[in-house]
C-alpha positions in Angstrom: 204.5 74.5 48.8 201.6 76.4 47.2 202.1 80.1 46.5 202.8 81.6 49.9 201.6 78.6 51.9 203.0 75.4 53.2 200.7 72.4 52.7 200.3 70.4 55.9 197.7 67.8 54.9 194.5 67.0 53.0 191.2 67.8 54.6 188.6 66.5 52.0 188.2 65.8 48.3 184.9 66.2 46.5 183.4 66.8 43.1 184.2 70.5 43.1 187.8 70.3 44.4 190.3 69.3 47.1 190.7 71.1 50.4 194.0 71.2 52.3 195.3 72.5 55.6 198.1 75.0 54.9 200.3 77.3 57.0 201.2 80.9 56.1 204.9 81.3 55.5 204.9 84.8 57.1 202.2 84.7 59.8 202.5 81.0 60.6 198.7 80.8 60.9 196.9 77.8 59.7 194.3 78.2 56.9 192.2 76.1 54.6 193.1 76.0 50.9 190.6 74.8 48.3 191.7 74.1 44.8 189.0 73.8 42.1 189.2 70.8 39.7 190.0 72.1 36.2 187.3 70.1 34.5 184.4 71.6 36.5 185.3 75.3 35.9 182.5 77.0 33.8 183.5 78.3 30.4 182.4 81.8 31.4 184.7 81.9 34.4 185.8 85.5 35.4 188.6 85.7 38.0 187.6 89.2 39.1 183.9 88.2 39.5 185.0 85.1 41.3 187.0 87.1 43.9 184.2 89.6 44.4 181.4 87.1 44.9 183.3 84.8 47.3 184.4 87.7 49.5 180.9 89.2 49.6 179.6 86.3 51.8 181.7 87.3 54.8 180.8 90.9 54.3 177.1 90.0 54.7 177.6 88.0 57.9 181.0 87.3 59.5 179.6 85.0 62.1 178.0 82.4 59.8 179.8 82.8 56.4 183.3 81.4 56.2 185.6 84.3 55.5 187.5 84.0 52.2 190.9 85.6 52.6 192.4 85.3 49.2 191.7 83.9 45.7 193.9 83.3 42.7 194.8 81.2 39.7 197.4 78.4 39.7 200.2 79.4 37.3 200.6 76.1 35.4 197.0 75.5 34.4 195.0 78.6 35.6 193.0 76.6 38.1 191.1 78.8 40.5 191.8 78.4 44.2 190.7 80.2 47.4 192.1 80.5 50.9 189.7 80.7 53.8 189.6 80.5 57.6 190.2 77.0 59.1 187.3 75.6 61.0 187.2 72.9 63.6 184.2 70.6 63.7 182.2 68.5 61.2 179.8 69.1 58.3 176.1 68.2 58.4 176.5 65.0 56.5 179.2 63.7 58.8 177.2 64.7 61.8 174.2 62.7 60.7 176.3 59.7 59.8 178.0 59.7 63.3 175.1 60.8 65.5 172.0 60.0 63.6 169.2 62.4 62.6 168.8 65.6 64.5 166.0 66.2 67.0 163.4 68.7 66.0 164.8 71.4 68.4 168.3 71.0 66.9 166.9 71.3 63.4 165.2 74.6 64.4 168.5 75.8 65.7 170.2 74.8 62.5 167.7 76.6 60.3 167.6 79.6 62.7 171.3 80.3 62.2 171.4 79.3 58.5 168.3 81.2 57.4 169.2 84.3 59.2 172.5 84.4 57.4 170.9 83.5 54.0 168.2 86.2 54.5 170.9 88.9 54.3 171.8 87.6 50.9 168.2 87.1 49.8 167.3 90.7 50.7 169.8 91.8 48.0 168.5 89.3 45.4 171.4 87.0 45.8 171.7 83.3 46.7 174.2 80.8 48.1 173.6 78.4 45.2 175.1 75.2 46.7 173.2 74.5 49.9 173.7 70.9 51.0 174.6 69.1 54.3 178.3 69.1 53.3 178.3 72.9 53.2 176.6 73.3 56.6 179.5 73.2 59.0 178.9 72.4 62.7 181.5 74.3 64.8 181.8 74.8 68.5 179.3 77.2 70.0 180.4 80.8 70.1 177.6 81.9 72.6 176.5 80.5 75.9 173.4 78.3 75.7 173.8 77.4 72.0 174.5 73.7 71.1 176.6 74.6 68.1 177.5 77.4 65.6 176.7 77.0 61.9 179.1 78.2 59.1 178.0 78.2 55.5 180.7 77.0 53.1 181.2 77.7 49.4 179.0 80.8 49.1 178.6 81.7 45.5 181.0 79.1 44.1 178.3 77.2 42.3 178.0 80.1 39.8 181.5 79.4 38.5 181.6 75.6 38.4 179.5 72.8 36.9 180.0 69.5 38.9 177.0 67.8 37.3 175.6 67.1 40.8 171.8 67.7 40.8 170.9 66.1 44.1 170.3 69.3 46.0 170.0 71.9 43.2 166.8 73.3 41.8 165.8 72.2 38.2 166.1 75.8 36.8 169.6 76.3 38.3 172.6 76.5 35.8 176.2 77.7 36.1 177.2 81.1 34.8 173.8 82.7 35.5 172.7 84.9 38.3 170.9 82.8 41.0 167.8 83.9 42.7 166.8 83.2 46.4 164.2 80.5 45.4 167.0 78.0 44.5 168.1 78.2 48.1 164.5 77.6 49.2 164.5 74.3 47.1 167.7 73.1 48.8 166.5 74.1 52.3 163.5 71.8 51.9 165.7 68.8 50.9 168.1 69.6 53.7 165.3 69.7 56.3 164.1 66.3 55.2 167.6 64.9 55.4 168.4 66.3 58.8 165.2 65.0 60.4 165.2 61.5 58.8 168.9 60.8 58.0 167.9 59.8 54.4 167.9 61.7 51.1 164.4 62.5 49.8 165.3 61.1 46.4 166.0 57.7 47.9 162.2 57.1 48.1 161.0 54.7 45.4 158.2 57.1 44.3 160.5 60.1 43.9 162.2 61.1 40.6 164.3 64.2 40.3 162.9 66.8 37.9 165.9 66.6 35.6 164.8 63.2 34.4 162.1 62.5 31.8 159.4 62.1 34.5 159.4 64.4 37.5 157.6 62.9 40.5 157.7 64.7 43.8 155.6 62.8 46.3 154.5 64.1 49.7 157.3 64.1 52.3 155.3 62.0 54.7 154.7 59.4 52.1 158.4 59.3 51.2 159.4 59.0 54.8 156.9 56.1 55.2 158.3 54.2 52.2 161.9 54.7 53.6 160.7 53.5 57.0 162.0 56.6 58.8 160.1 58.7 61.4 159.1 62.2 60.5 157.6 64.6 63.1 154.2 66.1 62.2 154.1 64.5 58.7 150.9 66.3 57.7 152.1 69.8 58.5 155.6 68.9 57.2 154.1 67.9 53.9 152.7 71.4 53.3 156.0 73.1 54.3 158.0 70.7 52.1 155.7 71.3 49.1 156.3 75.0 49.5 160.1 74.4 49.2 160.6 71.5 46.8 158.3 72.8 44.1 159.2 72.9 40.4 157.6 76.2 39.9 159.9 78.8 41.5 157.0 81.3 42.0 155.1 78.8 44.1 157.9 78.3 46.6 158.5 80.3 49.7 159.7 83.8 48.9 163.0 83.7 50.9 164.8 82.1 53.8 162.9 84.1 56.4 159.6 82.6 55.2 161.1 79.1 55.2 162.2 79.6 58.8 158.9 80.9 59.9 157.0 78.0 58.3 159.3 75.4 59.8 158.9 76.8 63.3 155.2 76.4 63.0 155.5 72.9 61.6 157.8 71.5 64.3 155.5 73.1 66.9 152.6 71.2 65.5 150.8 74.2 63.9 149.4 73.4 60.4 150.2 75.7 57.5 148.1 76.9 54.6 148.1 74.1 52.0 147.5 76.3 49.0 150.7 75.2 47.2 150.4 72.2 44.9 152.6 69.2 45.5 153.6 68.5 41.9 154.1 71.0 39.1 154.9 70.6 35.4 158.5 70.9 34.4 159.3 73.1 31.4 160.5 70.8 28.6 159.1 67.7 30.1 156.2 66.0 28.2 154.5 64.1 31.0 154.6 64.3 34.8 152.5 62.0 36.9 152.2 61.4 40.6 149.7 59.3 42.5 148.9 59.9 46.1 146.9 57.2 47.9 143.3 58.4 48.6 143.6 57.7 52.3 146.7 59.8 52.6 145.3 62.6 50.5 142.1 62.7 52.5 144.0 62.8 55.7 146.0 65.8 54.6 143.1 67.7 53.0 140.5 67.0 55.6 138.3 70.1 56.2 135.4 70.7 58.5 132.0 71.0 56.8 129.8 73.8 57.9 126.6 72.7 59.4 123.6 73.0 57.1 120.8 75.3 58.3 117.2 74.8 57.0 114.7 77.6 56.9 110.9 77.1 56.8 109.2 77.6 53.4 107.4 80.9 52.9 103.8 80.8 51.6 102.4 83.3 49.3 104.1 86.2 47.7 107.5 86.8 49.4 107.6 90.4 48.2 104.3 91.3 49.7 104.4 93.0 53.1 101.3 92.6 55.3 100.2 95.8 57.1 100.3 95.7 60.8 97.1 96.3 62.7 96.7 99.4 64.8 95.6 97.6 67.9 97.2 94.4 69.0 94.7 91.7 70.1 94.5 91.1 73.9 93.2 88.2 75.9 89.9 88.6 77.8 90.5 88.8 81.5 87.7 88.7 84.1 87.2 91.9 86.1 87.7 91.8 89.8 85.7 93.8 92.4 87.7 96.7 93.8 87.6 97.0 97.6 87.8 100.4 99.4 91.0 101.1 101.3 90.9 100.7 105.1 90.2 103.7 107.2 93.3 105.1 109.0 93.4 104.2 112.8 95.5 105.4 115.7 99.3 105.0 115.3 100.8 102.0 117.2 101.9 102.8 120.8 105.4 101.5 120.3 106.2 104.4 118.1 106.0 106.8 121.1 107.9 104.7 123.6 111.2 106.2 124.7 114.1 103.8 124.8 117.1 104.3 127.0 120.2 105.4 125.2 122.8 102.7 124.5 125.7 102.6 126.8 128.9 104.2 125.4 131.7 101.8 124.8 134.7 102.4 127.0 137.9 103.4 125.1 140.6 100.7 124.8 143.4 101.0 127.2 146.5 102.8 125.9 149.2 100.5 124.6 152.5 100.8 126.2 155.1 102.4 124.0 157.9 100.0 123.0 161.2 100.8 124.5 163.6 102.3 122.0 166.6 100.2 121.4 169.7 101.5 119.8 170.2 100.3 116.3 173.6 98.8 116.4 173.2 96.6 113.3 174.8 99.2 111.1 177.8 99.6 113.4 178.2 95.9 113.7 178.1 95.5 109.9 180.6 98.3 109.5 182.9 96.8 112.1 182.7 93.3 110.5 183.4 94.7 107.0 186.4 96.7 108.3 187.9 93.6 110.0 187.4 91.6 106.8 189.1 94.3 104.9 192.0 94.2 107.3 192.3 90.4 106.8 192.3 90.9 103.0 195.0 93.6 103.2 197.0 91.5 105.6 197.0 88.6 103.0 197.9 90.9 100.2 200.7 93.0 101.7 202.1 90.6 104.3 205.5 90.4 102.6 205.7 94.1 101.7 207.4 96.5 104.3 205.4 99.4 103.0 202.3 97.2 103.4 203.2 96.4 107.0 203.4 100.1 107.8 200.0 100.6 106.2 198.6 97.9 108.3 199.8 99.6 111.5 198.1 102.8 110.4 194.9 101.0 109.8 194.9 99.3 113.2 195.6 102.7 114.9 192.6 104.3 113.1 190.4 101.4 114.1 191.4 101.8 117.8 190.7 105.5 117.7 187.3 104.8 116.1 186.4 102.3 118.8 187.5 104.7 121.6 185.4 107.5 120.1 182.4 105.2 119.9 182.7 104.2 123.6 182.9 107.9 124.7 179.6 108.7 122.8 177.9 105.8 124.5 179.0 107.2 128.0 177.6 110.6 127.2 
């Protein structure tokens, strides 16, 4: 037992806490209960703020944020807990482990649903704060034509806990502080790399997380090549990735909507503007170095040189304007002897000949008028529909006495209708 719930089993256990399947004692409905580990709770924890932030996610988007139904503190040790809706499916990390990396079209669908939900928080200056594959839950599709439905877990919880996990978090992120949208942009870049390749970006030998003494963030295409995993459109993906995983928050994409727009172009093969730098200095870090092979850098930064145009040299004073002559020179042409026009003679005789008039064309013979035929198609359709209706009524009311009486009336009306139609034809 836990408060007003009966514990049925354990769903998962992680660095932040343990999640259980519970059943309400009153409504008998199954829910998910998450109990935060006491040692990860931030010193500045506020129960009222905890309840307000966690409930605000479902208020932004009920379709993609998991609804938090209740929060509280455990009586014996004041450990925070929360009750949320129970989902059926698997998280992003489990899906990649079981089915492999996602195809480009599925990654676009994942980001389309996730970024649209995140954008509603980003427009208010808020952030999820703990985006990672484990918090992207793949549930069964709610709409026809969709491969799955995405639910975002643990919205805002990272503000109140400190798990020590830095794999998906931005270098400037810290618990207890208000979090800006750019920390979600950092995480979205790493999530995109993981979903397309099935490997963590920081597994690359050249990569070093910015929280260490030396921060090295190589190009995504180079990291994928060293990990021996395929990456679609590596050149364009490098630019998109560098606009997400960038130590300077101001150099990242502005919000989730910009991330989604850029990723759509990348996976469609459209290059992005490569104005963002790939490696930036970390505040508090003395040195930061990254070496990109010249061949790779030249391949990514190849530009088309404009053709050079040469002009002939001008002689004399270029500021002097020569006056134009009044008469343009002309070439000498020999004069030809003019001949007098011929004297007019008598007009030709054929102009006065009278031609017989052309015979008039005989008018075409009149076409015989088509015989009018009675249009019986409408009556045939009506009669067919009426008989079909009778068959349907017979099947529906065959065991009802009142229905049998109704069927007799319908047959009588049909007979009267047929007799009236025959009389009109005889007239």
